C-alpha positions as a Markdown table, in Angstrom:
| # | Residue | x | y | z |
|---|---|---|---|---|
| 1 | Met | 145.2 | 14.5 | 17.2 |
| 2 | Asn | 142.0 | 13.1 | 17.7 |
| 3 | Glu | 141.5 | 9.1 | 17.0 |
| 4 | Pro | 139.0 | 8.2 | 14.6 |
| 5 | Leu | 135.6 | 6.8 | 16.2 |
| 6 | Glu | 134.3 | 3.8 | 15.4 |
| 7 | Pro | 130.8 | 4.0 | 14.5 |
| 8 | Val | 128.9 | 2.5 | 17.1 |
| 9 | Glu | 130.7 | 5.6 | 19.4 |
| 10 | Ala | 129.7 | 8.0 | 16.3 |
| 11 | Arg | 126.3 | 7.9 | 16.1 |
| 12 | Gln | 124.2 | 10.6 | 17.9 |
| 13 | Ala | 121.6 | 8.6 | 19.6 |
| 14 | Arg | 121.2 | 4.9 | 20.7 |
| 15 | Gln | 119.5 | 2.6 | 19.6 |
| 16 | Gly | 116.9 | 0.6 | 21.2 |
| 17 | Arg | 113.7 | 0.3 | 23.9 |
| 18 | Pro | 113.8 | 4.4 | 24.9 |
| 19 | Val | 113.4 | 5.0 | 20.8 |
| 20 | Leu | 110.7 | 2.7 | 20.3 |
| 21 | Ile | 108.9 | 3.3 | 22.9 |
| 22 | Ile | 109.1 | 7.5 | 21.7 |
| 23 | Leu | 108.1 | 6.3 | 18.2 |
| 24 | Ala | 105.2 | 4.3 | 19.6 |
| 25 | Val | 103.6 | 7.0 | 21.4 |
| 26 | Ser | 104.2 | 9.6 | 18.8 |
| 27 | Met | 102.2 | 7.2 | 16.4 |
| 28 | Val | 99.1 | 6.8 | 18.9 |
| 29 | Leu | 99.2 | 10.5 | 19.5 |
| 30 | Ala | 98.6 | 10.8 | 15.9 |
| 31 | Leu | 96.1 | 8.0 | 15.4 |
| 32 | Ile | 94.4 | 10.0 | 17.9 |
| 33 | Ala | 94.8 | 13.7 | 16.5 |
| 34 | Ala | 93.7 | 11.7 | 12.9 |
| 35 | Ala | 90.7 | 10.1 | 14.6 |
| 36 | Val | 89.6 | 13.6 | 16.6 |
| 37 | Leu | 90.1 | 16.0 | 12.7 |
| 38 | Trp | 88.1 | 13.0 | 11.6 |
| 39 | Gly | 85.1 | 12.4 | 13.4 |
| 40 | Ala | 84.6 | 16.5 | 13.6 |
| 41 | Ile | 84.5 | 16.4 | 9.9 |
| 42 | Ala | 82.1 | 14.5 | 9.5 |
| 43 | Asp | 79.7 | 15.5 | 12.5 |
| 44 | Glu | 79.8 | 18.7 | 10.2 |
| 45 | Glu | 78.6 | 17.1 | 7.1 |
| 46 | Thr | 75.6 | 15.3 | 8.7 |
| 47 | Ser | 74.1 | 18.0 | 10.9 |
| 48 | Ala | 73.5 | 19.9 | 7.7 |
| 49 | Phe | 71.3 | 17.6 | 6.7 |
| 50 | Thr | 70.1 | 16.9 | 10.2 |
| 51 | Asp | 69.3 | 20.3 | 10.9 |
| 52 | Thr | 67.5 | 20.9 | 7.6 |
| 53 | Glu | 65.0 | 18.6 | 8.4 |
| 54 | Ala | 63.9 | 19.6 | 11.3 |
| 55 | Asp | 63.6 | 23.8 | 10.0 |
| 56 | Val | 61.3 | 21.8 | 7.3 |
| 57 | Ser | 59.6 | 20.3 | 9.5 |
| 58 | Ala | 59.3 | 23.5 | 12.1 |
| 59 | Ile | 57.7 | 25.7 | 8.7 |
| 60 | Gln | 55.2 | 23.3 | 8.1 |
| 61 | Ser | 54.4 | 23.1 | 11.7 |
| 62 | Ile | 53.9 | 26.7 | 11.6 |
| 63 | Ala | 52.2 | 27.7 | 8.6 |
| 64 | Pro | 51.3 | 24.8 | 6.7 |
| 65 | Asp | 49.7 | 26.9 | 3.8 |
| 66 | Gln | 52.6 | 28.6 | 3.4 |
| 67 | Ala | 55.2 | 25.4 | 3.7 |
| 68 | Ser | 55.5 | 24.0 | -0.1 |
| 69 | Thr | 56.8 | 27.6 | -0.4 |
| 70 | Ser | 59.0 | 27.8 | 1.9 |
| 71 | Val | 60.4 | 24.2 | 1.5 |
| 72 | Ala | 61.1 | 25.0 | -2.0 |
| 73 | Arg | 63.3 | 28.1 | -0.9 |
| 74 | Leu | 64.9 | 25.9 | 1.9 |
| 75 | Glu | 65.8 | 23.2 | -0.7 |
| 76 | Ala | 67.1 | 25.6 | -3.1 |
| 77 | His | 69.6 | 27.5 | -0.2 |
| 78 | Ile | 70.6 | 24.1 | 0.8 |
| 79 | Gln | 71.8 | 23.6 | -2.9 |
| 80 | Asp | 73.1 | 26.7 | -3.5 |
| 81 | Thr | 74.9 | 26.0 | 0.1 |
| 82 | Leu | 76.3 | 22.1 | -0.9 |
| 83 | Ala | 77.6 | 23.8 | -4.9 |
């Protein structure tokens, strides 16, 4: 019949350097993916504010007498969007 296996022989994989390398590489890739996602989210949040400032400047340069009404509507739209 079958003889019982020693614990070392019964393991499914070896321990040591190859496992450590796979663990280290996967951790580095996970950190890179997290940094890319963090940067993408941060860019989306800040671009809304920088675009708004450009829009206000454009409105004021086109029609200064109507700028206050347009800026007020733009600010109301921004508040609705952020809420």
